[in-house]
C-alpha positions in Angstrom: 29.7 26.6 -56.8 28.9 26.4 -60.5 30.8 28.3 -63.3 28.5 29.4 -66.1 29.6 31.0 -69.4 27.4 33.4 -71.3 27.5 36.5 -73.5 27.4 40.0 -71.9 24.2 41.8 -73.1 26.3 45.0 -73.6 29.6 44.1 -75.2 28.7 40.5 -76.4 32.0 39.1 -75.0 31.8 35.7 -73.5 32.2 35.9 -69.7 31.7 33.6 -66.8 30.2 33.9 -63.3 30.3 31.6 -60.3 26.9 30.7 -59.1 25.9 29.4 -55.7 24.0 26.1 -56.2 22.8 26.0 -52.7 20.2 28.9 -53.3 17.4 27.5 -55.5 16.3 30.9 -57.0 18.6 33.9 -57.1 18.4 37.3 -58.8 21.2 39.9 -58.4 23.3 42.5 -60.2 26.9 41.9 -61.2 29.2 44.0 -63.4 30.6 42.5 -66.6 34.3 41.7 -66.2 35.0 43.1 -69.6 33.0 46.3 -70.0 32.0 46.9 -66.4 28.3 47.5 -67.2 25.7 46.1 -64.7 24.0 42.9 -65.6 20.8 41.6 -63.9 21.4 37.8 -63.4 18.6 35.3 -62.6 19.6 31.7 -61.9 17.4 28.8 -61.0 18.7 25.5 -59.6 17.0 22.2 -59.0 18.7 19.5 -57.0 22.0 21.4 -57.5 21.7 21.5 -61.3 21.2 24.7 -63.3 17.6 24.7 -64.4 17.3 28.2 -65.8 19.6 31.2 -66.4 18.7 34.6 -67.7 20.6 37.9 -68.0 19.5 41.4 -69.0 21.0 44.8 -69.3 20.0 47.5 -66.8 19.3 50.0 -69.6 15.8 51.5 -69.7 
């Protein structure tokens, strides 16, 4: 597991998520721990290291 810190795209608070390094490419929805809005998270791992990370709000 890998803990990654980033800013929520809604409330701009710094939050963290635990990411599973055993899955090379993952995209999922997780709620912000501060404002509870849904965040789409995409994480890429190469050889167990974080190679890319992106978040976006679920607003249209």
